[in-house]
C-alpha positions in Angstrom: 0.2 -0.1 0.0 1.3 3.4 -1.1 0.2 6.7 -0.2 1.5 8.4 -2.7 -1.3 6.7 -5.4 -3.6 9.4 -3.0 -2.9 12.2 -5.3 -3.9 10.2 -8.2 -7.2 9.2 -7.0 -10.7 10.9 -7.0 -11.9 12.7 -4.0 -14.2 10.0 -3.1 -11.7 7.0 -3.8 -9.2 9.2 -1.1 -11.5 8.5 1.0 -12.4 4.6 0.4 -8.8 4.0 0.4 -7.7 5.3 3.4 -10.8 4.1 5.4 -9.5 0.5 4.6 -5.2 1.9 4.8 -6.4 2.9 8.5 -8.4 -0.4 9.2 -5.6 -3.0 8.0 -3.2 -0.5 10.3 -5.3 -0.9 13.2 -6.2 -4.5 12.8 -2.3 -5.3 12.6 -1.0 -3.3 15.8 -3.7 -5.0 17.8 -2.0 -8.3 16.9 1.1 -7.0 17.5 -0.1 -5.6 20.8 -2.0 -9.1 21.7 0.5 -11.6 19.8 3.5 -10.1 19.4 2.9 -11.0 15.5 3.8 -8.1 13.3 0.9 -9.1 10.5 0.7 -6.3 8.5 2.3 -7.7 5.4 -0.1 -10.5 5.6 -3.0 -8.0 5.7 -2.0 -5.8 2.9 -1.4 -9.1 0.6 -5.1 -10.0 1.2 
């Protein structure tokens, strides 16, 4: 996931992209905090 692409997206897609991006990062943070597992790459590949 690359935030650099945001400049190329229409406004409505930026909102969706950021919502999914933030959700994935929050899930990864919780997995790291609770289980010590860095799931960032696994979640982003899905």
